[in-house]
N, C-alpha and C positions, 0 to 999 in steps of 0.2 A: 612229654606230649602224649597225645592220645594213643599213638602206635606203641610207645614204650609201656604205657599203662596196660594196654591189651596184652602185650608180651609178658608183663609181670603177672597178670591174672592167669594167663595160660600156664605160666610156670608154677603158680600157686596150686592150681587145680591138678596139674601133673604131679606135683610134690605130694599133695594129699592122697592122690590115687596110688602113686608108686610107694610112698613111704608108709602108708597106713594099711596097705592091703593085707600084709601078714599080721600086723598087730591087730587089725580090725577082726580078723578071723579068730585070733586068740582071745581078744578082749570081749568081742560081741557075739561069738558063736554060741549056740544054745547050750552045748555041753559044757564048754569051759566057763561060760559066763554064769551058769547055774551053780557050778562048783565053787565059784569065788564068793568070799564073804562080802557083805555090803560095803565095808571100809575099803577092801581091795578094789572093788568095782568103781567106787567113787574116786579113788586115787588115780586109777588108770584113765578114767574119763577126764579128770582134771588135768593130768599130764598131757594127754593128747590135745585137749583144748588149749592149754598153755602154749604148746609148741606151734600149733596152727595159727593161733591169734598173734603170737609174737612174730611169726614169719610174715604175716600180712602187715603187721604194724611196721616192721623194718622196711618192707617194700613201700608202704605208704609214705614213710619218712624219706626214703631215698627218692621217690617219685614226686614228693610233695603233692600227694593225691588225697583230697578230702573223701572221695568215694571209697578208697581202700581203707581209710581210717574207720569210716562208717561200716564197711563190710566186716572189718575185724570185730567191731562192737556187736554187730548182729550175730556173727558166728559164735562169739563168746556167750551171748545170751541163749542162742539156740542150743549149744552144747550143754549148758547148765540146765536148761529146761528139759532137754532130752535125758540127761542123767537123772534128774530128779523124778521124771515121770517113768523112768525105767525103760526108755526106748531102746530097742535091740540094735538099732543102727543109726546113731546120731550123725554119723558122717554123711549119710544120705542127704540130710538137711544142709550140711556144709557144702556138699557138691552142688546141690540145687541152688544155693545162694550164689556160689561162684559162677555157675553156668548162667544164671539169670543176669548177673552183673556183666558177664562177658557179652551176652546177647545184647543187653542195653547199650553197652559201650560200643559194640560193633555197629549198632544202629546209629548211635550218635556220631561215630567215626565216618559212617557213610554220609550222614547229613553234613558233617563238617567238610568232607571231601567235595560233596556237591556244592556246598556254599563257597568253598575255596575256588573250585573250578569256575563258578559263576563270577566270583570277585576277580579272579585272574582275567577272565574273558572281558568283563566290563572295564577293568583297569586298562587292559590293552587297547580295546576299541575306543575308550574315552580319550586315552592319551594320543592315539593316532588322530582322532577327530580334532582334538585340541591343537595338535601340531599343524594339521591341515588348515584349520580356521585361522590360526595365528599367521601362517604363511600367507593366506589369502588377504588378511587384513594388512599385512606389510606391503603386499603387492598392490592392493587397491589404494592404500595411502600414498605409496610412491607414485603411482600413475596419476592420482588425483592432484598431488602437489605439482607434478610436472605439467599436467593439463592447465592448472590454474596459472602457473608461472609463464608457460608459453602464451596463454591467452592475454595475460597482462603485457607481455613483451610485444605481441602483435598489436594490441590496442595502443600502446605507446608509439609504435612505429606508424600506425595509421594516423594518430594525432600529429606526429611530426610531418608526415606526408601532406596532410590537410593544411598544416601551417605553411609548408613550402608551396603548395598550390595557391593558397591565398596570396602569398608574396608574388608569385608569378602573375596572377591576375592583376594585382596592384601595379606591378612593374609594367605589364602590357598596357594597362589603362593610362599610366603616366607617359609611356612611349607614344600611345595614340594621341594623347593631348598635345605632346611636344611636336609630334609630326604635323598635326593640323596647324599649329602655330607657325612652324617653320615653312610649311607650304603656303600659308597665307602671306607671310613676309616675302617669300620668293615671288609669288604671283604679283604682289604690289611692286616689288623692286624691279622685276623683269618688265613689267608694264611701263614703269617710269623710265627705265633705261632704253627701252625700245622706242618710246615716244620721244625721248630726248635725242636719241640717235637719228630718228626720222627727221626731226627738226634740223639738226646739224647738217644732215645730208641734203635736205631741201635748201638750206641756206647756201651750202657749197655749190649746189647746182645753179642756183640763181646767180650767185656771184661769178661763177666760172662762165656761165652763158653771157652775162653782161660784159665782163672784161674781154671775153673772146670776141664778141660782136664789135666792141669799140676798137679793138686792135685791127680787125678786118676793115672797118670804115676808114681808118687813117691810111691804111695801105692803098685803098682804092681811090681816094681823093686827096692826094698829097698837096695840091695847090689850093684847095678850098680854104676859105677863111675859117679860122678856129673860133667857134662859138663857145665850146666847153671841152676841156681836156680832162679825161678820166685819170684819176690818181692811181696810175698803174702800180706804183711802189706800195702805197698804203693798201690797195686792194689785194696785192699779193701777200702782204703780211696778215691780213684778215683771213684770207683763204688758208694760209699755212696754219694759223692758230685754230681755225675750225677743223682742219684736218687732224691736228693733235687731239682736239676735243673728241672728234669722231673716233679716233683710235682708242682714246681712254674709255669712252662709252662702250665701244665694242668689246674691249678687254673686260670691263666690269660686267657686261652682260654675259660674256663667256664664262667668267669666273663664277657668277651667280648661278648659271645653269649647271656648271660642274659641281658646285656645292650642293645644289638641289639633287642632282643625280646621285651623288655620294650619300646624302642623307636618306634619300629614298631607298637606295640599296641597303644601307645599314639597318633601316627600319624593317625592310622586308626580311632580312636575315634574322634580326632579333625576334620578329613576330613568328617566323618559322621555328626558331629554336624554342621559344616559349610554348608554342603550340605542341611541339613534339614532347617537350619535358612535361607539360601539363597532362598530355594524354598518357604518357608512361606512368606518371604518379597516380593518376586516376585509376589506371588498370591495377596498379599495386594496391591502392586503397580498396578496390572491389575485391581483389583476391584475398588480402589479409583480413578484411572484414568478415568474409565468408569463413575463412580458416578460424578466426577467433570465435565466431558463432558456433562452428563445429566443435571446437574445444570446450566451449561453455556447455554445450549439450552433452559431450562426453563426460565432463566434470559432474554434471547433474546425475548422470547414470551411474558413474563411479561412486558418488556420494550415497546414492540409494543402495548400491551393492555393498558398500562399506557399512552402512547402517544395518542392513539385513544380516550381514556376516557378524557384526558386533553383537546383535541381538541373539543370534544363534550361538555365538561363543559364550555369552553370559548364561544362556540356558544350559549349555554343556558343562560349564564350570559349576553351575549350581547343582547339576546332576552329579558331577564328579565329587562335590563335597558330600552329597548324600551317600554315594557309594563308599567314600572314605569312612564316613561315620558308621556305615553298616558293616564294613569289612575290617577296619582296623581294631586291634585289641586295645581297649582302654585300660589305663592303670587302675588297679583295685582301690576303691575308697576305703576309709576307715570303717564306715558303717558296713560295707560289704565284707571286710575282713572279720569284723566282730560277729556278723551273722554267720559266716562260715565256721568260726570257732564254736559258736553256740551249737551249730548243727553237728559238729564233730563230737562235742561233749555229750549231746543228747544221743548220738549214734553209739557212743561208747557205753 
């Protein structure tokens, strides 16, 4: 990685400075360098070049660093050019190349650190936002489903109540009709019985008065010639029969009136029960209709919140994909590997 590469370069620079300090004074000092023959000078430059370049190439291989391979090639070229041109201090060029590369790599490391910090920050905030939005969507979805379910349940209950109210109204209408018919029959029956009873009682009164007056007349004039003799025995039988009829008519009238009273009482009780049941169910219908309307309104608001949250979630997910594409290291393609090798070869 970048930190290891920087460490390796720092080690290379230190090795060049530490290991070549004494040799540099021997090889490149004015006195000793002028005393050496051209072949000896070239050999020593070549040896130093070989050691430094090989050291860098070993580091490049160990670190798998294209930059180090290229640096080794540039140092090799610089050393050869310096030796050919008779440069008194070719290692100054080497030190400069290493320092330049360290400076560039440190700048890149800083940029990479800033980029990594940015990516870590965005990853963390995006993940937190995604978790919050997913939680909100689950919450809104759950509440929306419950509001819809409860609304449907209430509406079903309202429909059932309305059906029961309709049955109560129909039952009351039938009871009203039956009650009118019963009362009409009662009025007619009671009138007939009362009229019949009045007739029987009138007949009894007439017969009783007649036979009573005849009996009194016989007692007052026992020696008077008999012109007509009332049939006391037959009259008594007729009166007895009329009395039975009177009793039957009276009982029938009483029974009819009792039946009417019972029917009227039952009708009043049924009507009161229907009225109370109808009122209670109508109150339930009103309450549950309002509750269902409230749930429908809540469901509309929840659906809007859910839609907005889903839109926000889609936007955050799209942003998350962009961040991932920006921050994740992609596998190197064949073309990229081939280009890197060409650059290494050219650098060497």
